[in-house]
PDB file of N, CA, C and O in Angstrom, chain B, residues numbered from 101:
ATOM      1  N   MET B 101      79.492 102.538 124.052  1.00  0.00           N
ATOM      2  CA  MET B 101      80.468 102.223 123.024  1.00  0.00           C
ATOM      3  C   MET B 101      80.063 101.013 122.181  1.00  0.00           C
ATOM      4  O   MET B 101      80.661 100.756 121.136  1.00  0.00           O
ATOM      5  N   GLY B 102      79.065 100.285 122.626  1.00  0.00           N
ATOM      6  CA  GLY B 102      78.649  99.100 121.894  1.00  0.00           C
ATOM      7  C   GLY B 102      78.184  99.410 120.481  1.00  0.00           C
ATOM      8  O   GLY B 102      78.460  98.648 119.554  1.00  0.00           O
ATOM      9  N   PHE B 103      77.485 100.515 120.309  1.00  0.00           N
ATOM     10  CA  PHE B 103      76.990 100.893 118.990  1.00  0.00           C
ATOM     11  C   PHE B 103      78.142 101.142 118.021  1.00  0.00           C
ATOM     12  O   PHE B 103      78.116 100.679 116.881  1.00  0.00           O
ATOM     13  N   PHE B 104      79.140 101.867 118.478  1.00  0.00           N
ATOM     14  CA  PHE B 104      80.283 102.170 117.618  1.00  0.00           C
ATOM     15  C   PHE B 104      81.112 100.922 117.331  1.00  0.00           C
ATOM     16  O   PHE B 104      81.674 100.780 116.245  1.00  0.00           O
ATOM     17  N   ASP B 105      81.184 100.031 118.296  1.00  0.00           N
ATOM     18  CA  ASP B 105      81.890  98.766 118.068  1.00  0.00           C
ATOM     19  C   ASP B 105      81.191  97.953 116.978  1.00  0.00           C
ATOM     20  O   ASP B 105      81.849  97.332 116.144  1.00  0.00           O
ATOM     21  N   ARG B 106      79.847  97.960 116.989  1.00  0.00           N
ATOM     22  CA  ARG B 106      79.107  97.230 115.953  1.00  0.00           C
ATOM     23  C   ARG B 106      79.311  97.871 114.587  1.00  0.00           C
ATOM     24  O   ARG B 106      79.412  97.167 113.583  1.00  0.00           O
ATOM     25  N   LEU B 107      79.374  99.194 114.539  1.00  0.00           N
ATOM     26  CA  LEU B 107      79.627  99.868 113.257  1.00  0.00           C
ATOM     27  C   LEU B 107      80.981  99.486 112.693  1.00  0.00           C
ATOM     28  O   LEU B 107      81.111  99.199 111.503  1.00  0.00           O
ATOM     29  N   VAL B 108      81.978  99.484 113.544  1.00  0.00           N
ATOM     30  CA  VAL B 108      83.332  99.134 113.097  1.00  0.00           C
ATOM     31  C   VAL B 108      83.380  97.677 112.679  1.00  0.00           C
ATOM     32  O   VAL B 108      83.998  97.340 111.669  1.00  0.00           O
ATOM     33  N   ALA B 109      82.732  96.809 113.448  1.00  0.00           N
ATOM     34  CA  ALA B 109      82.725  95.387 113.117  1.00  0.00           C
ATOM     35  C   ALA B 109      82.012  95.147 111.795  1.00  0.00           C
ATOM     36  O   ALA B 109      82.457  94.329 110.990  1.00  0.00           O
ATOM     37  N   ARG B 110      80.913  95.849 111.566  1.00  0.00           N
ATOM     38  CA  ARG B 110      80.168  95.704 110.313  1.00  0.00           C
ATOM     39  C   ARG B 110      81.005  96.188 109.134  1.00  0.00           C
ATOM     40  O   ARG B 110      81.012  95.567 108.071  1.00  0.00           O
ATOM     41  N   ASP B 111      81.698  97.282 109.326  1.00  0.00           N
ATOM     42  CA  ASP B 111      82.565  97.816 108.286  1.00  0.00           C
ATOM     43  C   ASP B 111      83.657  96.804 107.938  1.00  0.00           C
ATOM     44  O   ASP B 111      83.951  96.572 106.765  1.00  0.00           O
ATOM     45  N   GLN B 112      84.240  96.220 108.947  1.00  0.00           N
ATOM     46  CA  GLN B 112      85.298  95.231 108.730  1.00  0.00           C
ATOM     47  C   GLN B 112      84.731  93.995 108.040  1.00  0.00           C
ATOM     48  O   GLN B 112      85.382  93.412 107.173  1.00  0.00           O
ATOM     49  N   GLU B 113      83.522  93.595 108.421  1.00  0.00           N
ATOM     50  CA  GLU B 113      82.874  92.439 107.800  1.00  0.00           C
ATOM     51  C   GLU B 113      82.607  92.692 106.320  1.00  0.00           C
ATOM     52  O   GLU B 113      82.853  91.817 105.489  1.00  0.00           O
ATOM     53  N   LEU B 114      82.109  93.876 105.985  1.00  0.00           N
ATOM     54  CA  LEU B 114      81.874  94.218 104.577  1.00  0.00           C
ATOM     55  C   LEU B 114      83.182  94.256 103.794  1.00  0.00           C
ATOM     56  O   LEU B 114      83.237  93.805 102.650  1.00  0.00           O
ATOM     57  N   ALA B 115      84.213  94.784 104.397  1.00  0.00           N
ATOM     58  CA  ALA B 115      85.509  94.840 103.720  1.00  0.00           C
ATOM     59  C   ALA B 115      86.034  93.440 103.437  1.00  0.00           C
ATOM     60  O   ALA B 115      86.664  93.205 102.406  1.00  0.00           O
ATOM     61  N   ASP B 116      85.776  92.523 104.342  1.00  0.00           N
ATOM     62  CA  ASP B 116      86.268  91.152 104.173  1.00  0.00           C
ATOM     63  C   ASP B 116      85.419  90.323 103.227  1.00  0.00           C
ATOM     64  O   ASP B 116      85.908  89.342 102.666  1.00  0.00           O
ATOM     65  N   THR B 117      84.155  90.693 103.036  1.00  0.00           N
ATOM     66  CA  THR B 117      83.273  89.856 102.222  1.00  0.00           C
ATOM     67  C   THR B 117      82.836  90.566 100.935  1.00  0.00           C
ATOM     68  O   THR B 117      83.244  90.180  99.840  1.00  0.00           O
ATOM     69  N   LYS B 118      82.019  91.586 101.075  1.00  0.00           N
ATOM     70  CA  LYS B 118      81.400  92.224  99.905  1.00  0.00           C
ATOM     71  C   LYS B 118      82.409  92.918  99.002  1.00  0.00           C
ATOM     72  O   LYS B 118      82.295  92.844  97.778  1.00  0.00           O
ATOM     73  N   TYR B 119      83.384  93.584  99.583  1.00  0.00           N
ATOM     74  CA  TYR B 119      84.318  94.392  98.799  1.00  0.00           C
ATOM     75  C   TYR B 119      85.665  93.721  98.584  1.00  0.00           C
ATOM     76  O   TYR B 119      86.608  94.363  98.121  1.00  0.00           O
ATOM     77  N   LYS B 120      85.767  92.456  98.909  1.00  0.00           N
ATOM     78  CA  LYS B 120      87.038  91.745  98.751  1.00  0.00           C
ATOM     79  C   LYS B 120      87.410  91.652  97.268  1.00  0.00           C
ATOM     80  O   LYS B 120      86.587  91.268  96.438  1.00  0.00           O
ATOM     81  N   GLY B 121      88.633  92.000  96.950  1.00  0.00           N
ATOM     82  CA  GLY B 121      89.110  91.928  95.580  1.00  0.00           C
ATOM     83  C   GLY B 121      88.812  93.161  94.750  1.00  0.00           C
ATOM     84  O   GLY B 121      89.238  93.243  93.598  1.00  0.00           O
ATOM     85  N   ARG B 122      88.085  94.128  95.311  1.00  0.00           N
ATOM     86  CA  ARG B 122      87.778  95.354  94.584  1.00  0.00           C
ATOM     87  C   ARG B 122      88.848  96.403  94.832  1.00  0.00           C
ATOM     88  O   ARG B 122      89.511  96.409  95.869  1.00  0.00           O
ATOM     89  N   GLU B 123      88.997  97.272  93.876  1.00  0.00           N
ATOM     90  CA  GLU B 123      89.950  98.370  94.007  1.00  0.00           C
ATOM     91  C   GLU B 123      89.360  99.449  94.918  1.00  0.00           C
ATOM     92  O   GLU B 123      88.204  99.842  94.762  1.00  0.00           O
ATOM     93  N   SER B 124      90.159  99.914  95.856  1.00  0.00           N
ATOM     94  CA  SER B 124      89.675 100.955  96.761  1.00  0.00           C
ATOM     95  C   SER B 124      89.618 102.299  96.027  1.00  0.00           C
ATOM     96  O   SER B 124      90.247 102.481  94.984  1.00  0.00           O
ATOM     97  N   ALA B 125      88.864 103.216  96.584  1.00  0.00           N
ATOM     98  CA  ALA B 125      88.749 104.542  95.979  1.00  0.00           C
ATOM     99  C   ALA B 125      90.093 105.255  95.978  1.00  0.00           C
ATOM    100  O   ALA B 125      90.412 105.979  95.036  1.00  0.00           O
ATOM    101  N   THR B 126      90.882 105.054  97.030  1.00  0.00           N
ATOM    102  CA  THR B 126      92.197 105.676  97.107  1.00  0.00           C
ATOM    103  C   THR B 126      93.129 105.117  96.042  1.00  0.00           C
ATOM    104  O   THR B 126      93.846 105.868  95.381  1.00  0.00           O
ATOM    105  N   ALA B 127      93.119 103.809  95.879  1.00  0.00           N
ATOM    106  CA  ALA B 127      93.968 103.180  94.869  1.00  0.00           C
ATOM    107  C   ALA B 127      93.543 103.592  93.469  1.00  0.00           C
ATOM    108  O   ALA B 127      94.382 103.803  92.594  1.00  0.00           O
ATOM    109  N   ARG B 128      92.233 103.705  93.259  1.00  0.00           N
ATOM    110  CA  ARG B 128      91.730 104.099  91.941  1.00  0.00           C
ATOM    111  C   ARG B 128      92.147 105.529  91.602  1.00  0.00           C
ATOM    112  O   ARG B 128      92.586 105.801  90.485  1.00  0.00           O
ATOM    113  N   SER B 129      92.010 106.437  92.562  1.00  0.00           N
ATOM    114  CA  SER B 129      92.371 107.829  92.281  1.00  0.00           C
ATOM    115  C   SER B 129      93.872 107.957  92.049  1.00  0.00           C
ATOM    116  O   SER B 129      94.297 108.739  91.199  1.00  0.00           O
ATOM    117  N   ALA B 130      94.676 107.204  92.787  1.00  0.00           N
ATOM    118  CA  ALA B 130      96.126 107.242  92.575  1.00  0.00           C
ATOM    119  C   ALA B 130      96.484 106.696  91.196  1.00  0.00           C
ATOM    120  O   ALA B 130      97.339 107.252  90.506  1.00  0.00           O
ATOM    121  N   ARG B 131      95.825 105.603  90.796  1.00  0.00           N
ATOM    122  CA  ARG B 131      96.089 105.010  89.482  1.00  0.00           C
ATOM    123  C   ARG B 131      95.713 105.978  88.363  1.00  0.00           C
ATOM    124  O   ARG B 131      96.461 106.134  87.398  1.00  0.00           O
ATOM    125  N   LEU B 132      94.560 106.627  88.489  1.00  0.00           N
ATOM    126  CA  LEU B 132      94.135 107.575  87.460  1.00  0.00           C
ATOM    127  C   LEU B 132      95.019 108.816  87.424  1.00  0.00           C
ATOM    128  O   LEU B 132      95.281 109.364  86.353  1.00  0.00           O
ATOM    129  N   ARG B 133      95.482 109.265  88.603  1.00  0.00           N
ATOM    130  CA  ARG B 133      96.378 110.423  88.656  1.00  0.00           C
ATOM    131  C   ARG B 133      97.688 110.119  87.936  1.00  0.00           C
ATOM    132  O   ARG B 133      98.195 110.961  87.195  1.00  0.00           O
ATOM    133  N   VAL B 134      98.238 108.929  88.144  1.00  0.00           N
ATOM    134  CA  VAL B 134      99.476 108.527  87.470  1.00  0.00           C
ATOM    135  C   VAL B 134      99.242 108.400  85.964  1.00  0.00           C
ATOM    136  O   VAL B 134     100.072 108.822  85.160  1.00  0.00           O
ATOM    137  N   LYS B 135      98.110 107.817  85.598  1.00  0.00           N
ATOM    138  CA  LYS B 135      97.799 107.641  84.180  1.00  0.00           C
ATOM    139  C   LYS B 135      97.689 108.990  83.464  1.00  0.00           C
ATOM    140  O   LYS B 135      98.227 109.163  82.371  1.00  0.00           O
ATOM    141  N   LYS B 136      96.990 109.942  84.087  1.00  0.00           N
ATOM    142  CA  LYS B 136      96.842 111.270  83.482  1.00  0.00           C
ATOM    143  C   LYS B 136      98.176 112.005  83.428  1.00  0.00           C
ATOM    144  O   LYS B 136      98.458 112.707  82.457  1.00  0.00           O
ATOM    145  N   HIS B 137      98.988 111.850  84.451  1.00  0.00           N
ATOM    146  CA  HIS B 137     100.294 112.499  84.463  1.00  0.00           C
ATOM    147  C   HIS B 137     101.163 111.957  83.332  1.00  0.00           C
ATOM    148  O   HIS B 137     101.808 112.725  82.619  1.00  0.00           O
ATOM    149  N   ARG B 138     101.180 110.639  83.167  1.00  0.00           N
ATOM    150  CA  ARG B 138     102.000 110.045  82.102  1.00  0.00           C
ATOM    151  C   ARG B 138     101.520 110.472  80.726  1.00  0.00           C
ATOM    152  O   ARG B 138     102.332 110.717  79.834  1.00  0.00           O
ATOM    153  N   ALA B 139     100.207 110.564  80.547  1.00  0.00           N
ATOM    154  CA  ALA B 139      99.668 111.004  79.257  1.00  0.00           C
ATOM    155  C   ALA B 139     100.046 112.456  78.988  1.00  0.00           C
ATOM    156  O   ALA B 139     100.384 112.814  77.860  1.00  0.00           O
ATOM    157  N   ARG B 140      99.989 113.292  80.026  1.00  0.00           N
ATOM    158  CA  ARG B 140     100.335 114.699  79.863  1.00  0.00           C
ATOM    159  C   ARG B 140     101.821 114.860  79.543  1.00  0.00           C
ATOM    160  O   ARG B 140     102.193 115.673  78.696  1.00  0.00           O
ATOM    161  N   VAL B 141     102.659 114.092  80.214  1.00  0.00           N
ATOM    162  CA  VAL B 141     104.102 114.168  79.950  1.00  0.00           C
ATOM    163  C   VAL B 141     104.406 113.672  78.546  1.00  0.00           C
ATOM    164  O   VAL B 141     105.231 114.258  77.846  1.00  0.00           O
ATOM    165  N   ALA B 142     103.750 112.604  78.131  1.00  0.00           N
ATOM    166  CA  ALA B 142     103.971 112.082  76.780  1.00  0.00           C
ATOM    167  C   ALA B 142     103.511 113.083  75.730  1.00  0.00           C
ATOM    168  O   ALA B 142     104.125 113.200  74.670  1.00  0.00           O
ATOM    169  N   ARG B 143     102.431 113.805  76.021  1.00  0.00           N
ATOM    170  CA  ARG B 143     101.888 114.767  75.062  1.00  0.00           C
ATOM    171  C   ARG B 143     102.684 116.065  75.038  1.00  0.00           C
ATOM    172  O   ARG B 143     103.006 116.579  73.966  1.00  0.00           O
ATOM    173  N   ASP B 144     103.001 116.597  76.217  1.00  0.00           N
ATOM    174  CA  ASP B 144     103.596 117.928  76.309  1.00  0.00           C
ATOM    175  C   ASP B 144     105.044 117.927  76.777  1.00  0.00           C
ATOM    176  O   ASP B 144     105.613 118.991  77.021  1.00  0.00           O
ATOM    177  N   GLY B 145     105.635 116.780  76.903  1.00  0.00           N
ATOM    178  CA  GLY B 145     106.943 116.670  77.528  1.00  0.00           C
ATOM    179  C   GLY B 145     108.035 117.509  76.893  1.00  0.00           C
ATOM    180  O   GLY B 145     108.820 118.124  77.615  1.00  0.00           O
ATOM    181  N   ASP B 146     108.114 117.558  75.592  1.00  0.00           N
ATOM    182  CA  ASP B 146     109.198 118.271  74.921  1.00  0.00           C
ATOM    183  C   ASP B 146     108.781 119.647  74.428  1.00  0.00           C
ATOM    184  O   ASP B 146     109.514 120.263  73.656  1.00  0.00           O
ATOM    185  N   LYS B 147     107.640 120.140  74.846  1.00  0.00           N
ATOM    186  CA  LYS B 147     107.135 121.421  74.354  1.00  0.00           C
ATOM    187  C   LYS B 147     107.218 122.520  75.400  1.00  0.00           C
ATOM    188  O   LYS B 147     106.478 123.501  75.324  1.00  0.00           O
ATOM    189  N   SER B 148     108.092 122.376  76.359  1.00  0.00           N
ATOM    190  CA  SER B 148     108.122 123.351  77.446  1.00  0.00           C
ATOM    191  C   SER B 148     108.749 124.676  77.036  1.00  0.00           C
ATOM    192  O   SER B 148     108.496 125.693  77.681  1.00  0.00           O
ATOM    193  N   GLY B 149     109.553 124.693  75.992  1.00  0.00           N
ATOM    194  CA  GLY B 149     110.188 125.921  75.560  1.00  0.00           C
ATOM    195  C   GLY B 149     111.531 126.148  76.209  1.00  0.00           C
ATOM    196  O   GLY B 149     112.283 127.025  75.782  1.00  0.00           O
ATOM    197  N   ARG B 150     111.846 125.383  77.222  1.00  0.00           N
ATOM    198  CA  ARG B 150     113.151 125.495  77.878  1.00  0.00           C
ATOM    199  C   ARG B 150     114.088 124.438  77.332  1.00  0.00           C
ATOM    200  O   ARG B 150     113.675 123.300  77.109  1.00  0.00           O
ATOM    201  N   PRO B 151     115.336 124.795  77.115  1.00  0.00           N
ATOM    202  CA  PRO B 151     116.282 123.775  76.677  1.00  0.00           C
ATOM    203  C   PRO B 151     116.578 122.807  77.816  1.00  0.00           C
ATOM    204  O   PRO B 151     116.649 123.200  78.981  1.00  0.00           O
ATOM    205  N   PHE B 152     116.747 121.561  77.468  1.00  0.00           N
ATOM    206  CA  PHE B 152     117.029 120.539  78.472  1.00  0.00           C
ATOM    207  C   PHE B 152     118.452 120.711  78.995  1.00  0.00           C
ATOM    208  O   PHE B 152     119.387 120.891  78.216  1.00  0.00           O
ATOM    209  N   ARG B 153     118.611 120.654  80.315  1.00  0.00           N
ATOM    210  CA  ARG B 153     119.939 120.758  80.922  1.00  0.00           C
ATOM    211  C   ARG B 153     120.101 119.647  81.927  1.00  0.00           C
ATOM    212  O   ARG B 153     119.194 119.367  82.711  1.00  0.00           O
ATOM    213  N   PHE B 154     121.271 119.006  81.906  1.00  0.00           N
ATOM    214  CA  PHE B 154     121.543 117.957  82.874  1.00  0.00           C
ATOM    215  C   PHE B 154     121.806 118.534  84.257  1.00  0.00           C
ATOM    216  O   PHE B 154     121.338 117.992  85.259  1.00  0.00           O
ATOM    217  N   PHE B 155     122.546 119.620  84.316  1.00  0.00           N
ATOM    218  CA  PHE B 155     122.922 120.214  85.593  1.00  0.00           C
ATOM    219  C   PHE B 155     122.515 121.675  85.610  1.00  0.00           C
ATOM    220  O   PHE B 155     122.410 122.312  84.561  1.00  0.00           O
ATOM    221  N   ARG B 156     122.289 122.194  86.779  1.00  0.00           N
ATOM    222  CA  ARG B 156     121.910 123.602  86.903  1.00  0.00           C
ATOM    223  C   ARG B 156     123.074 124.511  86.777  1.00  0.00           C
ATOM    224  O   ARG B 156     122.918 125.730  86.860  1.00  0.00           O
TER     225      ARG B 156
END
């Protein structure tokens, strides 16, 4: 188990030093997904062809 412990420790060390302050891949993909969704809603929001209804 020593080898795997060193891998985990190295990963944690890199996260604390080299990648500190950087945006994670998960955070980046979530941010871009929200950005694209908002752009799509702003572009196509009122063009659905269905009349807007408050209640079903």
